[in-house]
LODRENPA-135707 format. One record per residue: residue in three letters; x, y, z of N, C-alpha, C in turn. Coordinates in pm, whole numbers, plus 50000, padded with zeros to 5 digits. Example, Ala and Ser with C-alpha at 12.3 -4.5 7.8 and 13.67 -1.06 7.14 Angstrom:
# LODRENPA-135707
ALA513194943150780512304955050780513204967050780 SER512854977550708513674989450714512905000350787 
END
This chain:
# LODRENPA-135707
MET462513545551871461683556551832460013549851857 PHE459403557151889457953555551899456693562951821 GLY455633562251820454653567651731454473562351604 ALA454263570951523453753567751379454963561851283 PHE455773564251326457273560351217458273554151265 ARG457403543451391458483534151436459673527451335 ALA460403525951409461753514851289461413500951339 THR461243498051203461033482851211462603475651161 ASN462393461251173463863455551108464153460650961 THR463053459150898463003460050762463703476950742 LEU463213485250777463933496350766465503498450845 PHE465693489750965466663489450991468193485650887 GLY467323474550826468123464450746468813471150585 GLY468573483450575468963490650464467813490350334 LEU468203486750210467673488050114466453472550153 LEU465413477250069464603464750096464783453249961 TRP464713459149832465203449949728466713449249698 LYS467413439449748468773441149739468983432849612 THR469563438749491470013431249394471613426149390 PRO471663412949384473103409449387474273414849257 TRP475243414549265475693424449200476223414949078 ARG476003401649079476443393548969474883384048924 LEU474813380048815473763371548801474163356348797 SER473053348548883473293336248900473423327748790 ARG473983316148790474203305448676472743302748642 PHE471893305048709470363298448634469433309948550 GLN469923323848598469583336548556470643334748410 LYS471663332748449472633331448296472103320748197 ALA471453308848259470993300548139469523307548126 ARG468893310548191467353316548110467843327948034 GLN468943333348039469103343947953469623341647808 ARG470163330047843470723321547714469663315847638 LYS468793311647706467713303347680466513315647603 ARG466563324547628465513337047592466053341847449 LEU467553344747460468583348947351468333336247183 ARG468453325847263468003313047152466533312747105 SER466053316947203464223315947136463953325147022 VAL464573336447062464553349646991465143342946839 ASP466253340246822467093332946706466063324746655 ALA465473314946715464593305646679463343313146587 VAL462753323646651461653330046588462143337346450 VAL463513341646431463933345446330464163336746226 ALA464903326746293464853315546179463653307046114 THR462763310046174461303303046145460843312146035 LEU460843326246093460383336045978460903335345836 ASP462123333245888463163334045727462993323245664 SER462833312045700462563301245617460843298545565 ALA459913306345673458883303545599458673316245477 LEU459253323545517459103334145393459693328745258 ALA461103324045254461763317145191461033308745121 LYS459953299245160459223290645110458393296645030 LYS457943305945062456783318044975457783327344880 GLY459103325844849459953333744791459833351144818 GLU459363352344958459443368144996460633369345119 THR460503381445130461703386845262461163397845303 LEU461383402045415461183413545508462323423445554 LYS462243434945502463443444745508464083443645645 ALA462653442745739463273441745878464043431545930 LEU463613419445897464063406845914465633406445851 GLU465513412045737466803411945655467993418445739 THR467693433045833468293441645859468843433245980 TRP467833427246041468283418546184469303410946182 LYS469013400146051469873391046027471383396446024 GLU471593406745976472863413645948473523421246021 ALA472533427046133473453435146265473383429946346 MET472673416246388472293411246532472983398246516 PRO473923397646615474573383846622473993372246700 THR473983360546673472883351546728473753347646865 GLU472943341046949473423338347081474833331147105 ALA475053320746981476443314046984477553324846959 GLU477273334246858478123344346807478453353346913 MET477643355447023477853366647096478913363547188 LEU479403372947263480543372147392479873367747493 PRO480333361747625479713365247733479583375947808 LYS480353388047766480343401147828478733407747751 ASP478933407147624477583409447553476433403947607 LYS476503390747657475253386247683474673384247801 TYR475583390047893475293393648046475243409948100 THR476103417448001476333431548072475753440447925 MET475473453247974475003462447883476043474747896 PHE475923481047808476703495547769475753504147862 ASP476693514047971476163525948043476983529548070 ARG476553545147975477903554647978477803560048141 LYS476973560348216477483563448353477773557148453 GLU478043546048413479273533648501480043536248473 LYS481293533148590482403535748598483173531148482 ARG483053515048463483723509548330483043509048251 TYR481983518948202480913518948078480213502448069 ARG480043493648141479133483448171478533481048290 LYS477333475548258476333474648371476073459348347 GLY475613450448483474893439248433473423441048389 ILE473223431548316471933433948266470643432248333 HIS470973424448465469783420448533469603437248646 LYS470523445748598470293461048663469213467148588 LEU469133464248476468153470448348466603466148381 PRO465943477148409464583472648453463983463548325 LYS462783457348329462143446048224463353442448158 TRP464633436548195465903431248125465263416348054 THR464323410348125463813398448028462933401547918 ARG462923415047883461883417947775462793423347670 VAL463713431047704464713441047620465883429647569 SER466013436047445466993426647378468263435347346 GLN469123432047417470593438347396471623433247381 ARG471783433347231472443426947175473723433047138 LEU473503447647084474573451847036474873464647114 ASN476413465747144476893478247215477773487347143 PRO478543497347186479013506947126480423503047082 PRO481073503046959482543494246925483333497947032 GLY484253488447082485303490247160484763490047312 TYR483433485547335483063485547494481793475847503 
END
């Protein structure tokens, strides 16, 4: 091809941003570390409020509803529910901004 729309190696290669189909062990370790850091923040807030004799409703509902990192199954740590996927699960790294989203609960049975 000649002209302004000349084919380059990148264009011939297919997708420019290739996302692997599974997480690497280093990505998994960072994900576990992020989950544990959220658990640590919740524990710190809970202990600080307990010293003052106060509670927060949002904090209490979080502790009741959300499992800690140790209680989560690997399936829930590294994948998320997606109704458009074939088996209703999608790798968490396929989610945009997945390092900032806390996806801990999925529908029952999935």
